[in-house]
C-alpha positions in Angstrom: -5.8 -5.4 17.8 -7.7 -2.3 16.6 -7.5 -0.7 20.0 -6.2 2.5 18.5 -9.2 4.3 19.9 -8.3 3.0 23.3 -4.7 4.2 23.4 -5.5 7.6 24.7 -3.7 9.3 27.6 -5.1 12.2 29.8 -3.2 15.4 29.0 -3.0 17.6 32.1 -4.6 21.0 31.6 -6.2 20.0 28.2 -9.6 19.1 27.4 -10.4 15.5 26.5 -7.9 12.8 25.5 -5.2 12.6 23.0 -4.6 9.8 20.4 -1.1 8.5 20.4 0.7 8.7 17.0 3.5 6.2 16.2 6.5 5.9 13.8 7.3 2.2 12.7 11.0 2.6 13.7 10.4 3.2 17.5 8.1 1.8 20.1 7.6 5.2 21.6 4.8 7.6 20.7 6.1 10.4 18.5 3.1 12.7 18.6 -0.5 13.0 19.6 -3.8 14.4 18.4 -6.6 15.9 20.5 -10.0 15.2 18.9 -11.7 17.9 21.1 -9.3 20.8 20.4 -8.4 19.5 16.9 -4.7 20.1 17.6 -1.7 18.0 17.1 1.0 17.7 19.7 4.6 16.6 19.9 6.5 14.5 22.4 10.0 14.6 23.7 12.4 12.9 21.3 12.6 9.2 22.6 16.0 7.4 22.7 17.0 5.9 19.3 16.6 2.2 18.6 19.3 0.1 17.0 17.3 0.3 13.7 17.2 4.1 13.9 20.9 4.3 14.6 21.6 2.2 11.6 19.3 4.2 9.4 21.2 7.3 10.5 24.6 5.7 10.0 23.7 4.9 6.4 22.5 8.5 5.9 19.0 7.3 5.1 15.8 9.1 6.2 13.0 7.3 8.0 10.4 9.5 6.4 11.5 8.3 3.0 11.7 4.6 4.0 8.2 4.7 5.2 5.3 6.7 4.1 1.6 5.9 4.2 1.6 5.1 0.6 3.6 2.0 1.4 0.3 0.6 2.8 -2.0 0.0 -0.1 -5.2 0.5 1.9 -4.9 3.7 3.9 -7.6 2.7 6.3 -5.2 0.1 7.7 -2.2 2.5 8.0 -2.5 3.5 11.6 -2.9 -0.1 12.8 0.1 -1.2 10.6 2.2 1.7 11.9 1.4 0.9 15.6 2.0 -2.9 15.1 5.3 -2.3 13.5 6.4 0.3 16.0 6.1 -2.3 18.7 8.3 -5.0 17.1 10.2 -3.9 13.9 13.1 -2.5 16.0 13.4 -5.8 17.9 13.1 -7.9 14.7 15.8 -5.9 13.2 18.2 -6.7 16.1 17.6 -10.4 15.5 17.6 -10.3 11.7 20.9 -8.4 11.5 22.7 -11.0 13.5 21.0 -14.3 12.8 19.0 -13.8 9.6 20.2 -14.5 6.2 20.2 -12.0 3.3 18.5 -14.6 1.1 17.6 -14.3 -2.5 19.8 -15.2 -5.4 22.7 -12.9 -4.4 26.1 -14.3 -3.9 25.7 -13.0 -0.4 22.5 -14.9 0.3 23.9 -17.0 3.1 25.5 -14.1 5.0 23.8 -12.2 7.7 23.4 -8.4 7.5 26.2 -7.8 10.0 28.5 -10.4 8.2 28.5 -7.9 5.3 31.0 -5.9 7.3 33.6 -8.7 6.9 33.6 -8.6 3.1 36.9 -7.5 1.7 35.4 -4.5 -0.2 35.4 -0.8 0.2 33.5 0.7 3.0 31.2 2.6 0.6 30.4 -0.6 -1.3 29.5 -2.3 2.0 27.2 0.5 2.9 25.6 0.5 -0.6 24.8 -3.3 -0.1 23.4 -2.6 3.4 21.2 0.2 2.2 19.7 -2.1 -0.5 19.2 -5.1 1.8 17.9 -3.0 4.7 15.4 -1.2 2.5 14.3 -4.5 1.0 13.8 -5.9 4.5 11.8 -3.0 5.7 9.5 -3.1 2.7 9.0 -6.9 3.1 8.1 -6.4 6.8 5.6 -3.7 5.8 4.0 -5.8 3.2 3.7 -8.8 5.6 2.3 -6.7 8.4 -0.3 -5.0 6.1 -1.5 -8.5 4.9 -1.8 -9.7 8.5 -3.8 -6.6 9.6 -6.0 -6.8 6.6 -7.0 -10.4 7.3 -7.7 -9.6 11.0 -9.5 -6.4 9.9 -11.8 -8.3 7.5 -12.5 -10.9 10.1 -13.3 -8.3 12.9 -15.6 -6.4 10.6 -17.7 -9.4 10.2 -17.6 -10.5 13.9 -20.5 -9.1 15.9 -18.3 -9.0 19.0 -15.5 -7.0 17.4 -17.5 -5.0 14.8 -18.1 -2.0 17.1 -14.5 -1.7 18.2 -13.3 -1.9 14.7 -15.9 0.8 13.5 -14.5 3.0 16.2 -11.0 2.5 14.8 -12.2 3.6 11.3 -13.9 6.7 12.7 -10.7 7.6 14.5 -8.6 7.0 11.4 -11.0 9.3 9.5 -10.7 12.0 12.2 -6.9 11.9 12.1 -6.6 11.9 8.3 -9.1 14.7 7.7 -7.5 16.8 10.5 -4.1 16.5 8.8 -5.5 17.7 5.5 -7.9 20.2 6.7 -11.7 20.4 6.3 -11.8 22.9 3.4 -9.2 20.8 1.4 -11.1 17.6 2.1 -14.3 19.2 0.8 -12.5 20.5 -2.3 -11.2 17.0 -3.0 -14.7 15.6 -2.7 -16.2 18.2 -5.0 -13.6 17.2 -7.7 -14.9 13.6 -7.8 -18.6 13.9 -8.4 -18.9 10.4 -9.7 -17.3 8.9 -6.6 -19.2 11.0 -4.1 -22.7 11.2 -5.8 -22.3 14.9 -6.5 -21.8 15.8 -2.9 -20.0 19.1 -2.3 -18.6 18.3 1.1 -17.7 15.5 3.4 -20.5 16.5 5.7 -23.0 16.3 2.9 -21.7 13.0 1.7 -21.7 11.4 5.1 -25.2 12.7 6.0 -26.5 10.7 3.0 -25.5 7.5 4.7 -28.5 5.0 5.0 -27.1 3.3 8.2 -23.9 2.9 10.2 -22.4 0.4 7.8 -22.9 2.7 4.8 -21.4 5.6 6.9 -18.2 3.6 7.7 -17.8 2.5 4.1 -18.1 6.1 3.0 -15.5 7.2 5.5 -13.1 4.6 4.2 -13.6 5.9 0.6 -12.8 9.5 1.8 -9.7 8.3 3.5 -8.4 6.5 0.4 -9.2 9.3 -2.0 -7.4 11.8 0.4 -4.4 9.4 0.3 -4.4 9.4 -3.5 -4.6 13.2 -3.6 -1.8 13.7 -1.0 0.6 10.9 -2.1 -0.3 10.4 -5.8 -0.9 6.7 -5.0 -3.7 4.5 -6.4 -6.9 4.4 -4.3 -6.9 1.4 -2.2 -10.0 -0.8 -2.2 -12.5 -0.1 0.6 -13.0 -3.2 2.8 -16.9 -3.6 2.8 -18.7 -4.2 6.1 -21.5 -6.7 6.1 -24.7 -5.8 8.0 
């Protein structure tokens, strides 16, 4: 886990290596970012998974079903996205056929696919499926975030894994600030003097770090504040690193 900084692939004719970017609904990379050229790239559209086909059939939008604000701590978002991209589509194929809807609904003992056999209108079936599918996706996101958080906290305090995990945080910081743009990041920081000790830019704030641990904690805070500004979500708690 936390090998995000290792999942680079050489790009012919380009300088350096690209970070792969993932969508939770497909196991294939959907984009890339080159930390040398500071440019984002796209990939050929991969074949749709069964989960993506069902999302399309129900007239849902994957970018509405999952946004980074679904992950409470934005530092963890890239790892959560990668993990889910590699298994959510497969878990859906099993859940839809063998899993039970659950809960207190009168359909609790039915599977997702068994909803098709209900003697109700097609639009009512689709409405039920939209509700259950959305709830299932949200549950899987919550479970994965909690699992990643526990491993993340453990890794940060494990001498053998700390360096690798710190690399992951730096890469996440690189990606998130690149998406927003340096000037906008600096403007955001200048609007929070209490949080950033009156620093006027990200560079100034990071240069005040007393050591590597302090630097990484500061990068996490910047990522979370950016998330709040961009998505209107609450700032997630920074996971502190012990010396």
